[in-house]
C-alpha positions in Angstrom: -37.4 10.4 -34.0 -35.1 13.0 -32.6 -35.1 14.5 -29.2 -33.5 17.9 -28.5 -30.4 16.0 -27.3 -30.1 13.5 -30.3 -29.0 14.0 -33.8 -28.9 11.6 -36.7 -25.5 11.1 -38.4 -25.2 13.9 -41.1 -24.0 11.4 -43.8 -25.1 8.4 -45.8 -23.6 5.1 -44.6 -21.2 3.7 -47.2 -20.5 7.1 -48.9 -16.8 7.9 -49.0 -15.7 10.8 -46.9 -14.8 13.0 -49.9 -18.3 12.6 -51.3 -20.3 13.2 -48.1 -20.1 17.0 -48.3 -22.2 17.1 -51.5 -24.3 14.0 -50.8 -27.9 14.2 -49.5 -28.0 13.7 -45.8 -30.0 11.3 -43.7 -31.4 14.1 -41.6 -32.4 16.3 -44.6 -36.1 15.4 -44.4 -36.1 15.7 -40.6 -34.9 19.2 -39.8 -38.3 20.0 -38.4 -37.6 17.5 -35.6 -34.7 19.5 -34.6 -36.7 22.7 -34.1 -36.4 22.6 -30.2 -32.7 23.1 -30.7 -33.3 26.6 -32.0 -36.5 27.4 -30.1 -34.9 30.0 -27.9 -33.2 31.7 -30.8 -36.5 31.9 -32.8 -38.6 33.2 -29.8 -36.2 35.3 -27.8 -34.4 36.9 -30.7 -36.1 36.6 -34.1 -39.7 36.9 -32.8 -38.8 39.6 -30.3 -37.1 41.7 -33.0 -40.1 41.3 -35.4 -42.6 42.2 -32.6 -40.6 45.2 -31.5 -40.4 46.6 -35.0 -44.1 45.9 -35.6 -45.2 47.6 -32.4 -43.0 50.6 -33.1 -44.7 51.0 -36.5 -48.2 50.6 -35.1 -48.8 47.4 -37.1 -51.8 45.1 -36.4 -50.4 41.9 -34.8 -51.5 38.3 -34.6 -49.3 36.6 -31.9 -49.6 32.8 -31.7 -48.5 31.1 -28.5 -49.5 28.8 -25.7 -49.5 31.2 -22.8 -48.0 28.4 -20.8 -45.9 30.9 -18.7 -48.2 33.4 -17.1 -45.3 35.8 -16.4 -44.5 36.0 -20.1 -48.1 36.5 -21.0 -48.5 39.3 -18.5 -45.4 41.1 -19.8 -46.6 40.8 -23.4 -50.1 42.2 -22.6 -48.7 44.9 -20.5 -46.3 45.9 -23.3 -49.1 46.0 -25.9 -51.4 47.9 -23.5 -48.8 50.6 -22.9 -48.3 50.8 -26.7 -52.0 51.6 -27.1 -53.2 48.3 -28.5 -56.7 46.9 -28.1 -56.3 43.2 -27.5 -58.5 40.2 -28.6 -57.5 36.9 -26.9 -58.5 33.7 -28.7 -58.1 30.6 -26.5 -58.2 27.3 -28.3 -58.3 24.3 -26.0 -58.2 20.5 -26.3 -57.9 17.5 -24.0 -54.4 16.3 -23.4 -54.8 13.2 -25.6 -56.1 15.3 -28.4 -53.3 17.8 -28.2 -50.7 14.9 -28.2 -52.4 13.2 -31.2 -52.4 16.5 -33.2 -48.6 16.8 -32.6 -48.0 13.3 -34.0 -50.3 14.0 -37.0 -48.6 17.3 -37.8 -45.2 15.7 -37.5 -46.1 12.6 -39.6 -47.7 14.6 -42.4 -44.5 16.8 -42.6 -42.2 13.8 -42.7 -44.3 12.0 -45.4 -44.3 15.1 -47.5 -40.6 15.4 -47.2 -40.0 11.9 -48.3 -42.5 12.1 -51.2 -41.2 15.4 -52.6 -37.4 15.7 -51.8 -36.9 18.3 -54.5 -39.2 20.8 -52.6 -36.9 22.7 -50.2 -39.8 23.7 -48.0 -41.1 20.1 -47.8 -37.6 18.8 -47.0 -37.8 20.5 -43.6 -40.1 17.7 -42.6 -42.5 17.7 -39.6 -42.0 19.8 -36.5 -41.8 17.7 -33.4 -42.8 18.7 -29.8 -41.7 16.5 -26.9 -44.5 14.8 -25.0 -43.2 16.5 -21.8 -44.2 19.9 -23.3 -47.8 18.8 -23.5 -47.8 17.0 -20.1 -46.6 20.2 -18.4 -49.8 21.9 -19.5 -52.1 19.3 -17.9 -51.2 19.1 -14.3 -53.1 19.1 -11.0 -51.6 22.4 -9.9 -50.1 25.4 -11.6 -46.5 26.2 -10.8 -45.1 28.1 -9.0 -48.3 29.3 -7.1 -49.8 25.8 -6.8 -53.2 27.0 -8.0 -55.6 24.0 -8.4 -56.5 23.7 -12.1 -59.5 21.5 -11.6 -59.3 19.7 -14.9 -58.4 22.8 -16.9 -55.2 23.3 -18.8 -52.5 25.7 -17.6 -53.0 27.7 -20.8 -56.8 28.1 -20.3 -56.3 29.4 -16.7 -53.5 31.8 -17.8 -55.4 33.1 -20.8 -58.5 34.0 -18.8 -56.6 35.4 -15.9 -54.4 37.8 -18.0 -57.5 38.8 -20.1 -59.4 39.7 -16.9 -56.4 41.6 -15.5 -55.6 43.8 -18.5 -58.2 46.4 -19.5 -56.7 46.5 -23.0 -58.3 43.1 -23.6 -61.7 44.0 -25.1 -62.7 40.5 -26.1 -61.9 36.9 -25.0 -63.1 34.0 -27.0 -62.9 30.3 -25.9 -62.8 27.5 -28.5 -62.5 23.8 -27.8 -62.3 20.5 -29.7 -62.7 17.0 -28.3 -61.6 15.3 -31.5 -58.2 15.5 -33.2 -59.9 15.3 -36.6 -62.4 18.0 -35.9 -62.1 21.8 -35.8 -62.6 23.7 -32.6 -66.1 24.9 -31.7 -66.8 28.3 -30.2 -67.7 27.8 -26.6 -67.8 31.3 -25.0 -67.3 35.0 -25.5 -66.4 37.6 -22.9 -66.3 41.3 -23.6 -65.5 44.5 -21.7 -68.3 47.0 -22.2 -66.4 49.8 -20.6 -62.7 50.5 -21.0 -62.1 50.2 -17.3 -64.8 47.7 -16.6 -64.9 43.9 -16.0 -64.7 41.2 -18.7 -68.2 39.8 -18.8 -69.7 36.7 -20.5 -71.8 38.0 -23.4 -72.4 34.7 -25.3 -72.2 31.0 -24.8 -72.7 28.1 -27.1 -75.4 26.6 -24.9 -77.5 29.7 -24.4 -78.9 32.8 -26.1 -76.8 36.0 -25.9 -76.3 37.2 -22.4 -77.6 40.7 -21.7 
């Protein structure tokens, strides 16, 4: 298993040097494990460029992210609000152990597919790995840097709700949650903003009838 600071030797042991350039590499099925090495490039440059072009063209957007950094989430929603977008926030939550298990499952499925079908270029990318520290940072006692007590909630859940409440362009906020790595997320709660400049109000919960 690779960490962002480790690489496997890009050659096959016992293969002469003059043949290594054309030989399959040991790391070929595991490129997905090296994704943290290009994370900044993919988010700060490639994603940013694609988002900028889409917003300029008025395209509908689906943006997938953790909202782990509230400052980034605020800048993103502010930018979309100024561009005239109506925003629907979908927050999908899971306990820490479930999130960690899903990472391992996603990674192992990708690696097994790469090993079973080496002729498939897409499969050869292998499974994407996320360091355990990335998950641990989302389940802390206090949020940094303001030291807000999280009271058992993830940083992402707190951030998602706070930025949704603060930006009037957010017309709907849906909360989903799963307690089982092998089970899909259940719809827990919906909040909507009846008036453009009004508050985000609970209009439905899984444990009750619609809220009037």
